[in-house]
C-alpha positions, 0 to 999 in steps of 0.5 A: 743929257739930264739938262737941256738948254735951248731957245724957246723962241726965234727972237732968242729972248727966252732961254729954256732949261729942261731938267729931266730924270736925275741930275747932279751938281756937275750937270747943273754947273755945265748948264749954268756955263752954257746958259751964261755963254748964250746970254753973253752973246745977246745985247738984249735982256733974256728971260729964262724958263726952268722946267722941272716937270720931268726932274726926279731929284734935286742934288743935296749940293744945290746951294753950292750950285746956286753960289756957282750960278750967282757968280756967272749971272750975265747982266742981261739976265731977266726974269727966271721962272721955275716950272713945277719946281717942288718944295726943295727948289722953292726953299732954294729960292727963299734961301737965295733971297735971304742971302741977297743973291742978285738973280733972286730978285726976279725969280717966279714960280709957275705950274706949267709952261703956258703959265710961265710964258703968260707971266713973262708976257705980262711983265713985258 
């Protein structure tokens, strides 16, 4: 599976999405559905760390995927931090902010998992 979704912590307040190798739009949409389902089971805010450290290629249809994800953002989704996102994902973040996607207001970038967790800890 090119995208893994798992809890980062025992309190289940940080969801970790790990992208590895090549992945496509179908993989992304399945990940969105899995994450939305996990978040919907919680009555507290959940932050997300998206790790692209071992990802090779972002599909051309990522804007379609962003629209799909936008429709499924649970109300308890907190900050989303992209780790080693690269230029294409950074462009996506800019586009989603210009399009007014509700999830884009709480997007951050980090260069490592440690930095991502430190950023989340500072926000709390």
